C-alpha positions in Angstrom: -40.0 18.8 -16.5 -39.7 15.6 -14.3 -38.5 13.7 -17.0 -35.7 16.0 -17.7 -34.6 16.3 -14.3 -34.8 12.3 -13.7 -32.8 11.8 -16.9 -29.9 14.5 -15.9 -29.6 12.9 -12.5 -27.2 9.3 -13.6 -25.0 11.9 -15.8 -24.6 14.4 -12.4 -23.6 11.4 -10.7 -21.4 9.9 -13.0 -19.3 13.2 -13.1 -19.5 13.4 -9.2 -18.1 9.9 -9.3 -15.0 10.7 -11.6 -14.6 14.1 -9.6 -14.3 12.4 -6.2 -12.0 9.3 -7.5 -9.5 12.2 -9.1 -9.7 14.3 -6.1 -8.5 11.0 -3.8 -5.8 10.1 -5.9 -4.4 13.8 -5.7 -4.7 12.9 -2.1 -2.8 10.0 -1.7 -1.1 10.0 1.7 2.5 8.7 0.3 2.4 10.6 -3.2 5.4 12.5 -2.6 7.3 9.2 -1.2 6.2 7.2 -4.5 8.9 8.9 -6.6 11.7 8.1 -3.9 13.6 4.9 -4.0 14.0 3.4 -0.3 17.2 1.5 0.7 17.1 -0.6 3.7 19.6 -3.1 4.4 20.3 -5.0 1.6 16.9 -3.9 -0.1 16.5 -1.1 -2.8 12.7 -0.2 -3.1 11.3 1.7 -5.8 7.6 2.1 -5.4 7.0 3.6 -8.7 8.7 0.8 -10.7 6.9 -1.4 -8.3 10.3 -3.1 -7.5 12.6 -4.7 -4.6 16.3 -5.2 -5.7 17.7 -7.7 -3.4 21.5 -8.7 -4.0 21.1 -7.3 -7.2 18.1 -9.6 -8.3 15.0 -7.8 -9.1 11.4 -8.8 -7.6 8.3 -7.7 -9.4 5.5 -6.2 -6.5 1.9 -5.8 -7.2 0.2 -2.6 -6.5 -1.2 -3.7 -3.2 2.0 -5.4 -2.2 4.0 -1.8 -3.4 1.2 0.1 -0.9 1.7 -2.0 1.8 5.7 -1.9 1.5 5.5 1.9 1.1 4.0 2.3 4.5 6.6 -0.3 6.3 9.5 1.8 4.3 8.2 5.3 5.4 8.4 4.0 9.0 10.8 1.4 9.5 11.6 -0.3 13.1 8.2 1.2 14.1 5.2 -0.7 14.9 2.3 -0.4 12.4 -1.3 -0.7 13.4 -3.4 -3.6 11.8 -5.9 -1.3 11.4 -4.1 1.2 9.8 -3.0 -0.9 7.2 -6.4 -2.2 6.4 -7.7 1.2 6.3 -4.9 2.9 3.9 -4.5 -0.1 1.7 -8.5 -1.4 1.5 -10.6 1.3 2.8 -11.1 3.1 -0.8 -12.7 -0.5 -1.9 -15.2 -0.1 0.6 -14.6 -4.1 1.8 -12.2 -4.8 4.0 -11.2 -8.5 4.4 -9.9 -9.8 7.7 -7.2 -12.3 6.0 -6.0 -10.6 2.8 -3.8 -8.4 4.9 -1.9 -11.7 6.5 -1.9 -12.8 2.8 -0.4 -9.5 1.4 2.2 -9.6 4.7 3.1 -13.3 3.7 4.0 -12.7 0.2 5.6 -9.8 1.1 7.8 -11.9 3.6 8.4 -14.6 1.0 10.0 -11.8 -1.5 12.1 -10.3 1.2 13.4 -13.9 2.4 17.1 -13.2 0.1 17.4 -10.3 2.6 18.5 -11.6 5.6 18.9 -7.8 7.4 14.9 -6.9 6.6 11.9 -8.7 7.7 8.3 -8.0 8.4 7.4 -9.4 11.9 4.2 -9.6 14.3 3.9 -7.5 17.1 0.8 -9.3 19.1 -1.8 -7.6 19.8 -0.4 -4.4 18.1 0.5 -5.1 14.4 3.1 -5.2 12.3 6.7 -3.7 12.0 9.5 -3.8 9.2 12.8 -4.6 11.2 15.9 -3.9 9.5 19.0 -5.0 11.0 21.9 -2.5 11.2 
């Protein structure tokens, strides 16, 4: 009996893991907004296609860049806490590396450079903000 029970445990753990991953993806905080096209300044952002269009030029984004920009685009001109960004982007992966956020912010800034009316700025001691000129 004990051998049978021990043999079933890994299978149950695997099924639980699959169930947890599917439930987590369904509760994504910006799930409805992934299908929306954001327009700010001279930028058009398509989270579904993971693309930025600036002055009729298309720039491809990575998955992490897309998730990060989606948070900013959902709250333009608002300060977003650094801890919130880290939690929403890396919490599910278990390990949060402090400088990873800085690296992805830097990459997004470079991709947004051609749009002078849209930029990500640091708010010292608080977080970041997507500034959109009017």
